[in-house]
All heavy atoms as a GROMACS GRO file, in nm:
protein
  504
    1LEU      N    1   6.422  15.782   3.910
    1LEU     CA    2   6.371  15.717   3.792
    1LEU      C    3   6.430  15.578   3.789
    1LEU      O    4   6.552  15.562   3.784
    1LEU     CB    5   6.410  15.797   3.667
    1LEU     CG    6   6.355  15.752   3.534
    1LEU    CD1    7   6.203  15.761   3.533
    1LEU    CD2    8   6.412  15.837   3.424
    2LEU      N    9   6.347  15.476   3.795
    2LEU     CA   10   6.393  15.338   3.795
    2LEU      C   11   6.366  15.278   3.658
    2LEU      O   12   6.252  15.277   3.610
    2LEU     CB   13   6.318  15.257   3.903
    2LEU     CG   14   6.349  15.110   3.912
    2LEU    CD1   15   6.496  15.086   3.946
    2LEU    CD2   16   6.260  15.044   4.017
    3TYR      N   17   6.472  15.230   3.595
    3TYR     CA   18   6.459  15.169   3.463
    3TYR      C   19   6.421  15.023   3.478
    3TYR      O   20   6.486  14.948   3.551
    3TYR     CB   21   6.589  15.181   3.384
    3TYR     CG   22   6.627  15.323   3.352
    3TYR    CD1   23   6.736  15.384   3.413
    3TYR    CD2   24   6.554  15.397   3.260
    3TYR    CE1   25   6.770  15.514   3.384
    3TYR    CE2   26   6.587  15.528   3.230
    3TYR     CZ   27   6.695  15.586   3.292
    3TYR     OH   28   6.729  15.715   3.262
    4LEU      N   29   6.316  14.981   3.410
    4LEU     CA   30   6.267  14.844   3.417
    4LEU      C   31   6.304  14.763   3.293
    4LEU      O   32   6.285  14.641   3.290
    4LEU     CB   33   6.116  14.842   3.438
    4LEU     CG   34   6.067  14.919   3.561
    4LEU    CD1   35   5.915  14.921   3.566
    4LEU    CD2   36   6.126  14.861   3.688
    5THR      N   37   6.352  14.830   3.190
    5THR     CA   38   6.397  14.763   3.069
    5THR      C   39   6.533  14.818   3.029
    5THR      O   40   6.569  14.930   3.066
    5THR     CB   41   6.299  14.785   2.951
    5THR    OG1   42   6.272  14.924   2.939
    5THR    CG2   43   6.170  14.710   2.970
    6THR      N   44   6.607  14.737   2.955
    6THR     CA   45   6.737  14.780   2.900
    6THR      C   46   6.717  14.811   2.752
    6THR      O   47   6.652  14.736   2.681
    6THR     CB   48   6.842  14.667   2.915
    6THR    OG1   49   6.864  14.646   3.055
    6THR    CG2   50   6.973  14.704   2.850
    7LEU      N   51   6.775  14.922   2.709
    7LEU     CA   52   6.771  14.957   2.568
    7LEU      C   53   6.914  14.960   2.515
    7LEU      O   54   7.002  15.021   2.576
    7LEU     CB   55   6.704  15.093   2.547
    7LEU     CG   56   6.556  15.099   2.583
    7LEU    CD1   57   6.504  15.241   2.571
    7LEU    CD2   58   6.475  15.005   2.496
    8ALA      N   59   6.934  14.895   2.403
    8ALA     CA   60   7.067  14.891   2.341
    8ALA      C   61   7.095  15.024   2.272
    8ALA      O   62   7.004  15.101   2.240
    8ALA     CB   63   7.074  14.777   2.240
    9GLU      N   64   7.222  15.048   2.248
    9GLU     CA   65   7.260  15.169   2.175
    9GLU      C   66   7.189  15.169   2.040
    9GLU      O   67   7.177  15.066   1.975
    9GLU     CB   68   7.412  15.171   2.154
    9GLU     CG   69   7.462  15.303   2.104
    9GLU     CD   70   7.612  15.316   2.110
    9GLU    OE1   71   7.674  15.248   2.193
    9GLU    OE2   72   7.666  15.394   2.031
   10GLY      N   73   7.135  15.284   2.004
   10GLY     CA   74   7.062  15.297   1.879
   10GLY      C   75   6.912  15.277   1.893
   10GLY      O   76   6.837  15.304   1.799
   11GLU      N   77   6.866  15.228   2.009
   11GLU     CA   78   6.722  15.209   2.030
   11GLU      C   79   6.654  15.334   2.084
   11GLU      O   80   6.533  15.337   2.100
   11GLU     CB   81   6.696  15.091   2.124
   11GLU     CG   82   6.728  14.957   2.062
   11GLU     CD   83   6.683  14.842   2.147
   11GLU    OE1   84   6.722  14.835   2.266
   11GLU    OE2   85   6.609  14.757   2.095
   12GLY      N   86   6.731  15.438   2.111
   12GLY     CA   87   6.673  15.562   2.161
   12GLY      C   88   6.625  15.547   2.304
   12GLY      O   89   6.664  15.456   2.377
   13GLY      N   90   6.536  15.639   2.346
   13GLY     CA   91   6.476  15.633   2.478
   13GLY      C   92   6.564  15.679   2.592
   13GLY      O   93   6.525  15.666   2.708
   14GLU      N   94   6.681  15.737   2.561
   14GLU     CA   95   6.767  15.787   2.669
   14GLU      C   96   6.696  15.900   2.744
   14GLU      O   97   6.615  15.972   2.687
   14GLU     CB   98   6.900  15.842   2.615
   14GLU     CG   99   6.986  15.742   2.546
   14GLU     CD  100   6.963  15.735   2.397
   14GLU    OE1  101   6.863  15.792   2.347
   14GLU    OE2  102   7.045  15.671   2.329
   15THR      N  103   6.731  15.915   2.870
   15THR     CA  104   6.684  16.030   2.947
   15THR      C  105   6.785  16.140   2.923
   15THR      O  106   6.904  16.124   2.946
   15THR     CB  107   6.676  15.996   3.097
   15THR    OG1  108   6.586  15.886   3.114
   15THR    CG2  109   6.627  16.116   3.177
   16SER      N  110   6.737  16.254   2.872
   16SER     CA  111   6.824  16.364   2.834
   16SER      C  112   6.805  16.483   2.927
   16SER      O  113   6.693  16.528   2.950
   16SER     CB  114   6.794  16.406   2.690
   16SER     OG  115   6.866  16.522   2.656
   17PHE      N  116   6.917  16.532   2.980
   17PHE     CA  117   6.921  16.656   3.056
   17PHE      C  118   6.992  16.757   2.965
   17PHE      O  119   7.114  16.770   2.969
   17PHE     CB  120   6.998  16.638   3.188
   17PHE     CG  121   6.929  16.549   3.287
   17PHE    CD1  122   6.939  16.411   3.279
   17PHE    CD2  123   6.853  16.604   3.388
   17PHE    CE1  124   6.876  16.329   3.372
   17PHE    CE2  125   6.788  16.523   3.481
   17PHE     CZ  126   6.800  16.386   3.473
   18GLU      N  127   6.914  16.823   2.880
   18GLU     CA  128   6.970  16.908   2.775
   18GLU      C  129   7.060  17.018   2.830
   18GLU      O  130   7.168  17.043   2.778
   18GLU     CB  131   6.858  16.967   2.690
   18GLU     CG  132   6.909  17.042   2.570
   18GLU     CD  133   6.797  17.091   2.481
   18GLU    OE1  134   6.686  17.036   2.487
   18GLU    OE2  135   6.822  17.186   2.406
   19LEU      N  136   7.016  17.085   2.936
   19LEU     CA  137   7.094  17.197   2.990
   19LEU      C  138   7.223  17.152   3.058
   19LEU      O  139   7.315  17.232   3.076
   19LEU     CB  140   7.009  17.279   3.087
   19LEU     CG  141   6.888  17.349   3.025
   19LEU    CD1  142   6.804  17.418   3.132
   19LEU    CD2  143   6.931  17.448   2.918
   20LEU      N  144   7.232  17.025   3.094
   20LEU     CA  145   7.353  16.970   3.154
   20LEU      C  146   7.439  16.896   3.053
   20LEU      O  147   7.550  16.855   3.083
   20LEU     CB  148   7.317  16.875   3.270
   20LEU     CG  149   7.252  16.941   3.390
   20LEU    CD1  150   7.204  16.834   3.488
   20LEU    CD2  151   7.348  17.036   3.458
   21GLY      N  152   7.385  16.878   2.931
   21GLY     CA  153   7.458  16.804   2.829
   21GLY      C  154   7.476  16.657   2.864
   21GLY      O  155   7.576  16.596   2.829
   22ALA      N  156   7.378  16.598   2.934
   22ALA     CA  157   7.389  16.460   2.978
   22ALA      C  158   7.275  16.376   2.922
   22ALA      O  159   7.161  16.422   2.911
   22ALA     CB  160   7.385  16.453   3.130
   23ARG      N  161   7.310  16.251   2.886
   23ARG     CA  162   7.211  16.153   2.842
   23ARG      C  163   7.239  16.022   2.915
   23ARG      O  164   7.355  15.984   2.930
   23ARG     CB  165   7.222  16.126   2.693
   23ARG     CG  166   7.176  16.238   2.606
   23ARG     CD  167   7.184  16.199   2.462
   23ARG     NE  168   7.136  16.307   2.377
   23ARG     CZ  169   7.130  16.301   2.247
   23ARG    NH1  170   7.169  16.191   2.183
   23ARG    NH2  171   7.084  16.402   2.178
   24VAL      N  172   7.132  15.954   2.956
   24VAL     CA  173   7.147  15.827   3.027
   24VAL      C  174   7.066  15.721   2.954
   24VAL      O  175   6.945  15.738   2.933
   24VAL     CB  176   7.099  15.838   3.174
   24VAL    CG1  177   7.111  15.705   3.245
   24VAL    CG2  178   7.178  15.947   3.246
   25ARG      N  179   7.133  15.613   2.912
   25ARG     CA  180   7.066  15.503   2.843
   25ARG      C  181   7.007  15.407   2.946
   25ARG      O  182   7.075  15.369   3.041
   25ARG     CB  183   7.164  15.429   2.752
   25ARG     CG  184   7.096  15.324   2.667
   25ARG     CD  185   7.180  15.277   2.549
   25ARG     NE  186   7.321  15.274   2.574
   25ARG     CZ  187   7.390  15.164   2.597
   25ARG    NH1  188   7.331  15.046   2.602
   25ARG    NH2  189   7.520  15.169   2.616
   26PRO      N  190   6.881  15.368   2.930
   26PRO     CA  191   6.816  15.279   3.026
   26PRO      C  192   6.885  15.143   3.039
   26PRO      O  193   6.919  15.079   2.939
   26PRO     CB  194   6.675  15.261   2.968
   26PRO     CG  195   6.653  15.383   2.886
   26PRO     CD  196   6.787  15.413   2.827
   27GLN      N  197   6.907  15.101   3.163
   27GLN     CA  198   6.958  14.969   3.197
   27GLN      C  199   6.866  14.913   3.305
   27GLN      O  200   6.851  14.976   3.411
   27GLN     CB  201   7.102  14.978   3.250
   27GLN     CG  202   7.203  15.030   3.151
   27GLN     CD  203   7.230  14.930   3.040
   27GLN    OE1  204   7.241  14.811   3.064
   27GLN    NE2  205   7.236  14.980   2.917
   28ALA      N  206   6.805  14.800   3.279
   28ALA     CA  207   6.710  14.741   3.375
   28ALA      C  208   6.773  14.729   3.513
   28ALA      O  209   6.885  14.682   3.527
   28ALA     CB  210   6.665  14.604   3.327
   29GLY      N  211   6.700  14.775   3.614
   29GLY     CA  212   6.746  14.769   3.753
   29GLY      C  213   6.826  14.889   3.797
   29GLY      O  214   6.853  14.903   3.916
   30ALA      N  215   6.864  14.977   3.705
   30ALA     CA  216   6.939  15.097   3.741
   30ALA      C  217   6.843  15.207   3.784
   30ALA      O  218   6.730  15.216   3.735
   30ALA     CB  219   7.022  15.146   3.623
   31ALA      N  220   6.889  15.289   3.876
   31ALA     CA  221   6.810  15.403   3.921
   31ALA      C  222   6.887  15.531   3.893
   31ALA      O  223   7.008  15.538   3.913
   31ALA     CB  224   6.781  15.392   4.070
   32LEU      N  225   6.818  15.630   3.844
   32LEU     CA  226   6.876  15.762   3.818
   32LEU      C  227   6.814  15.858   3.919
   32LEU      O  228   6.692  15.877   3.921
   32LEU     CB  229   6.844  15.803   3.674
   32LEU     CG  230   6.898  15.935   3.624
   32LEU    CD1  231   7.051  15.939   3.634
   32LEU    CD2  232   6.854  15.958   3.481
   33VAL      N  233   6.898  15.914   4.004
   33VAL     CA  234   6.851  16.002   4.112
   33VAL      C  235   6.924  16.135   4.102
   33VAL      O  236   7.045  16.138   4.081
   33VAL     CB  237   6.879  15.936   4.250
   33VAL    CG1  238   6.832  16.026   4.363
   33VAL    CG2  239   6.814  15.799   4.258
   34TRP      N  240   6.852  16.245   4.117
   34TRP     CA  241   6.914  16.376   4.112
   34TRP      C  242   6.835  16.472   4.199
   34TRP      O  243   6.714  16.458   4.215
   34TRP     CB  244   6.921  16.428   3.968
   34TRP     CG  245   6.787  16.450   3.905
   34TRP    CD1  246   6.714  16.566   3.905
   34TRP    CD2  247   6.707  16.354   3.835
   34TRP    NE1  248   6.595  16.548   3.840
   34TRP    CE2  249   6.589  16.418   3.796
   34TRP    CE3  250   6.724  16.219   3.803
   34TRP    CZ2  251   6.489  16.353   3.725
   34TRP    CZ3  252   6.623  16.155   3.733
   34TRP    CH2  253   6.508  16.222   3.694
   35PRO      N  254   6.902  16.574   4.255
   35PRO     CA  255   6.830  16.678   4.328
   35PRO      C  256   6.770  16.775   4.226
   35PRO      O  257   6.834  16.807   4.126
   35PRO     CB  258   6.938  16.746   4.412
   35PRO     CG  259   7.064  16.724   4.334
   35PRO     CD  260   7.047  16.592   4.263
   36ASN      N  261   6.648  16.820   4.249
   36ASN     CA  262   6.586  16.913   4.155
   36ASN      C  263   6.575  17.055   4.210
   36ASN      O  264   6.505  17.138   4.154
   36ASN     CB  265   6.449  16.861   4.108
   36ASN     CG  266   6.350  16.850   4.221
   36ASN    OD1  267   6.383  16.872   4.336
   36ASN    ND2  268   6.227  16.816   4.187
   37VAL      N  269   6.644  17.079   4.320
   37VAL     CA  270   6.650  17.214   4.377
   37VAL      C  271   6.796  17.249   4.404
   37VAL      O  272   6.881  17.162   4.419
   37VAL     CB  273   6.569  17.226   4.508
   37VAL    CG1  274   6.420  17.206   4.482
   37VAL    CG2  275   6.618  17.129   4.613
   38THR      N  276   6.824  17.379   4.412
   38THR     CA  277   6.958  17.426   4.444
   38THR      C  278   6.983  17.412   4.594
   38THR      O  279   6.892  17.380   4.670
   38THR     CB  280   6.975  17.573   4.402
   38THR    OG1  281   6.880  17.651   4.475
   38THR    CG2  282   6.953  17.592   4.252
   39ALA      N  283   7.104  17.440   4.637
   39ALA     CA  284   7.140  17.430   4.778
   39ALA      C  285   7.053  17.520   4.866
   39ALA      O  286   7.029  17.489   4.983
   39ALA     CB  287   7.287  17.464   4.798
   40ASP      N  288   7.003  17.632   4.810
   40ASP     CA  289   6.918  17.721   4.890
   40ASP      C  290   6.769  17.692   4.873
   40ASP      O  291   6.684  17.770   4.916
   40ASP     CB  292   6.950  17.867   4.860
   40ASP     CG  293   6.939  17.904   4.714
   40ASP    OD1  294   6.906  17.817   4.632
   40ASP    OD2  295   6.962  18.022   4.681
   41GLY      N  296   6.736  17.579   4.808
   41GLY     CA  297   6.597  17.534   4.800
   41GLY      C  298   6.517  17.581   4.681
   41GLY      O  299   6.398  17.551   4.672
   42TRP      N  300   6.578  17.654   4.589
   42TRP     CA  301   6.506  17.702   4.471
   42TRP      C  302   6.508  17.596   4.362
   42TRP      O  303   6.603  17.520   4.350
   42TRP     CB  304   6.571  17.830   4.419
   42TRP     CG  305   6.547  17.945   4.511
   42TRP    CD1  306   6.633  17.993   4.606
   42TRP    CD2  307   6.432  18.025   4.519
   42TRP    NE1  308   6.577  18.097   4.674
   42TRP    CE2  309   6.452  18.120   4.621
   42TRP    CE3  310   6.311  18.027   4.450
   42TRP    CZ2  311   6.356  18.214   4.655
   42TRP    CZ3  312   6.217  18.123   4.485
   42TRP    CH2  313   6.240  18.215   4.586
   43PRO      N  314   6.403  17.590   4.280
   43PRO     CA  315   6.401  17.494   4.170
   43PRO      C  316   6.523  17.512   4.080
   43PRO      O  317   6.563  17.625   4.051
   43PRO     CB  318   6.273  17.528   4.094
   43PRO     CG  319   6.185  17.593   4.196
   43PRO     CD  320   6.280  17.669   4.286
   44ASP      N  321   6.583  17.403   4.039
   44ASP     CA  322   6.702  17.407   3.954
   44ASP      C  323   6.660  17.376   3.810
   44ASP      O  324   6.632  17.260   3.776
   44ASP     CB  325   6.804  17.304   4.003
   44ASP     CG  326   6.937  17.316   3.932
   44ASP    OD1  327   6.944  17.382   3.826
   44ASP    OD2  328   7.035  17.258   3.982
   45PRO      N  329   6.654  17.476   3.724
   45PRO     CA  330   6.608  17.455   3.586
   45PRO      C  331   6.699  17.362   3.506
   45PRO      O  332   6.656  17.305   3.406
   45PRO     CB  333   6.604  17.595   3.526
   45PRO     CG  334   6.697  17.676   3.610
   45PRO     CD  335   6.692  17.615   3.748
   46ARG      N  336   6.821  17.342   3.551
   46ARG     CA  337   6.912  17.252   3.478
   46ARG      C  338   6.866  17.107   3.483
   46ARG      O  339   6.908  17.026   3.402
   46ARG     CB  340   7.054  17.261   3.536
   46ARG     CG  341   7.115  17.400   3.526
   46ARG     CD  342   7.247  17.405   3.599
   46ARG     NE  343   7.226  17.365   3.739
   46ARG     CZ  344   7.323  17.319   3.818
   46ARG    NH1  345   7.446  17.308   3.774
   46ARG    NH2  346   7.295  17.285   3.942
   47THR      N  347   6.776  17.075   3.577
   47THR     CA  348   6.732  16.936   3.591
   47THR      C  349   6.612  16.902   3.503
   47THR      O  350   6.562  16.790   3.508
   47THR     CB  351   6.699  16.903   3.737
   47THR    OG1  352   6.592  16.986   3.782
   47THR    CG2  353   6.821  16.923   3.826
   48LYS      N  354   6.570  16.998   3.419
   48LYS     CA  355   6.463  16.968   3.324
   48LYS      C  356   6.512  16.854   3.235
   48LYS      O  357   6.622  16.858   3.182
   48LYS     CB  358   6.431  17.091   3.239
   48LYS     CG  359   6.322  17.067   3.139
   48LYS     CD  360   6.297  17.192   3.056
   48LYS     CE  361   6.194  17.162   2.948
   48LYS     NZ  362   6.177  17.277   2.858
   49HIS      N  363   6.429  16.751   3.221
   49HIS     CA  364   6.470  16.632   3.148
   49HIS      C  365   6.355  16.578   3.064
   49HIS      O  366   6.239  16.613   3.085
   49HIS     CB  367   6.520  16.524   3.244
   49HIS     CG  368   6.417  16.481   3.343
   49HIS    ND1  369   6.381  16.559   3.451
   49HIS    CD2  370   6.339  16.371   3.349
   49HIS    CE1  371   6.288  16.498   3.519
   49HIS    NE2  372   6.260  16.383   3.459
   50ALA      N  373   6.391  16.494   2.967
   50ALA     CA  374   6.291  16.435   2.878
   50ALA      C  375   6.346  16.304   2.824
   50ALA      O  376   6.467  16.284   2.818
   50ALA     CB  377   6.259  16.530   2.764
   51SER      N  378   6.255  16.219   2.782
   51SER     CA  379   6.294  16.097   2.714
   51SER      C  380   6.315  16.129   2.566
   51SER      O  381   6.232  16.196   2.504
   51SER     CB  382   6.186  15.990   2.729
   51SER     OG  383   6.222  15.874   2.658
   52LEU      N  384   6.425  16.080   2.510
   52LEU     CA  385   6.448  16.097   2.367
   52LEU      C  386   6.360  15.998   2.291
   52LEU      O  387   6.312  15.899   2.347
   52LEU     CB  388   6.595  16.075   2.336
   52LEU     CG  389   6.689  16.180   2.399
   52LEU    CD1  390   6.834  16.149   2.364
   52LEU    CD2  391   6.653  16.320   2.356
   53PRO      N  392   6.334  16.024   2.162
   53PRO     CA  393   6.247  15.936   2.085
   53PRO      C  394   6.291  15.789   2.093
   53PRO      O  395   6.410  15.758   2.091
   53PRO     CB  396   6.260  15.990   1.943
   53PRO     CG  397   6.295  16.134   1.961
   53PRO     CD  398   6.383  16.137   2.084
   54LEU      N  399   6.193  15.703   2.100
   54LEU     CA  400   6.216  15.560   2.117
   54LEU      C  401   6.212  15.490   1.981
   54LEU      O  402   6.119  15.508   1.903
   54LEU     CB  403   6.107  15.503   2.208
   54LEU     CG  404   6.117  15.358   2.249
   54LEU    CD1  405   6.246  15.332   2.327
   54LEU    CD2  406   5.996  15.320   2.333
   55ASN      N  407   6.316  15.412   1.952
   55ASN     CA  408   6.323  15.333   1.829
   55ASN      C  409   6.302  15.184   1.858
   55ASN      O  410   6.318  15.102   1.769
   55ASN     CB  411   6.459  15.351   1.761
   55ASN     CG  412   6.485  15.496   1.724
   55ASN    OD1  413   6.396  15.566   1.681
   55ASN    ND2  414   6.606  15.540   1.746
   56ALA      N  415   6.270  15.150   1.981
   56ALA     CA  416   6.248  15.012   2.023
   56ALA      C  417   6.098  14.990   2.043
   56ALA      O  418   6.018  15.083   2.033
   56ALA     CB  419   6.322  14.984   2.153
   57GLU      N  420   6.062  14.867   2.073
   57GLU     CA  421   5.920  14.835   2.091
   57GLU      C  422   5.860  14.897   2.216
   57GLU      O  423   5.748  14.944   2.216
   57GLU     CB  424   5.902  14.682   2.095
   57GLU     CG  425   5.759  14.639   2.087
   57GLU     CD  426   5.745  14.490   2.068
   57GLU    OE1  427   5.817  14.434   1.984
   57GLU    OE2  428   5.663  14.430   2.138
   58GLU      N  429   5.937  14.896   2.327
   58GLU     CA  430   5.884  14.955   2.450
   58GLU      C  431   5.997  14.996   2.544
   58GLU      O  432   6.109  14.947   2.535
   58GLU     CB  433   5.789  14.859   2.523
   58GLU     CG  434   5.856  14.738   2.583
   58GLU     CD  435   5.756  14.648   2.656
   58GLU    OE1  436   5.636  14.681   2.662
   58GLU    OE2  437   5.799  14.545   2.707
   59LYS      N  438   5.963  15.086   2.634
   59LYS     CA  439   6.051  15.131   2.741
   59LYS      C  440   5.965  15.140   2.866
   59LYS      O  441   5.861  15.205   2.865
   59LYS     CB  442   6.110  15.268   2.708
   59LYS     CG  443   6.188  15.332   2.822
   59LYS     CD  444   6.231  15.473   2.784
   59LYS     CE  445   6.290  15.547   2.901
   59LYS     NZ  446   6.324  15.685   2.866
   60LEU      N  447   6.009  15.074   2.972
   60LEU     CA  448   5.933  15.077   3.097
   60LEU      C  449   6.018  15.140   3.206
   60LEU      O  450   6.136  15.104   3.224
   60LEU     CB  451   5.893  14.936   3.138
   60LEU     CG  452   5.806  14.859   3.039
   60LEU    CD1  453   5.787  14.716   3.086
   60LEU    CD2  454   5.672  14.929   3.022
   61VAL      N  455   5.959  15.234   3.278
   61VAL     CA  456   6.025  15.300   3.391
   61VAL      C  457   5.925  15.317   3.504
   61VAL      O  458   5.805  15.306   3.484
   61VAL     CB  459   6.082  15.440   3.353
   61VAL    CG1  460   6.184  15.430   3.242
   61VAL    CG2  461   5.971  15.535   3.316
   62ALA      N  462   5.976  15.343   3.623
   62ALA     CA  463   5.892  15.377   3.737
   62ALA      C  464   5.946  15.508   3.795
   62ALA      O  465   6.067  15.522   3.815
   62ALA     CB  466   5.897  15.267   3.842
   63ASN      N  467   5.858  15.602   3.817
   63ASN     CA  468   5.896  15.728   3.880
   63ASN      C  469   5.881  15.714   4.030
   63ASN      O  470   5.776  15.673   4.080
   63ASN     CB  471   5.807  15.842   3.831
   63ASN     CG  472   5.834  15.878   3.688
   63ASN    OD1  473   5.950  15.892   3.650
   63ASN    ND2  474   5.732  15.892   3.609
   64LEU      N  475   5.986  15.749   4.102
   64LEU     CA  476   5.986  15.744   4.248
   64LEU      C  477   6.018  15.883   4.299
   64LEU      O  478   6.121  15.940   4.262
   64LEU     CB  479   6.090  15.644   4.299
   64LEU     CG  480   6.081  15.503   4.239
   64LEU    CD1  481   6.205  15.424   4.274
   64LEU    CD2  482   5.957  15.434   4.291
   65TRP      N  483   5.935  15.939   4.384
   65TRP     CA  484   5.961  16.069   4.444
   65TRP      C  485   6.004  16.049   4.589
   65TRP      O  486   5.932  15.991   4.667
   65TRP     CB  487   5.835  16.156   4.438
   65TRP     CG  488   5.798  16.189   4.298
   65TRP    CD1  489   5.720  16.116   4.214
   65TRP    CD2  490   5.842  16.301   4.222
   65TRP    NE1  491   5.710  16.176   4.092
   65TRP    CE2  492   5.784  16.291   4.094
   65TRP    CE3  493   5.923  16.410   4.249
   65TRP    CZ2  494   5.805  16.384   3.994
   65TRP    CZ3  495   5.944  16.504   4.150
   65TRP    CH2  496   5.885  16.491   4.024
   66LEU      N  497   6.124  16.095   4.620
   66LEU     CA  498   6.178  16.080   4.754
   66LEU      C  499   6.179  16.213   4.826
   66LEU      O  500   6.205  16.314   4.772
   66LEU     CB  501   6.320  16.023   4.750
   66LEU     CG  502   6.334  15.894   4.670
   66LEU    CD1  503   6.480  15.857   4.657
   66LEU    CD2  504   6.259  15.782   4.738
   0.00000   0.00000   0.00000
């Protein structure tokens, strides 16, 4: 996930991994990369993620599948 805009604290739009208890605030030019399968190749449900509600005018990202 490549962030194309920066959002300040309080503007929302963080990427949330609820099952991992992790949130990442967008910073322009930063990339968030994670494996979505376990070591034995099975889907890892912990990597389910979502964008939190946005309180800013816009949030731009690019999805990259490697």
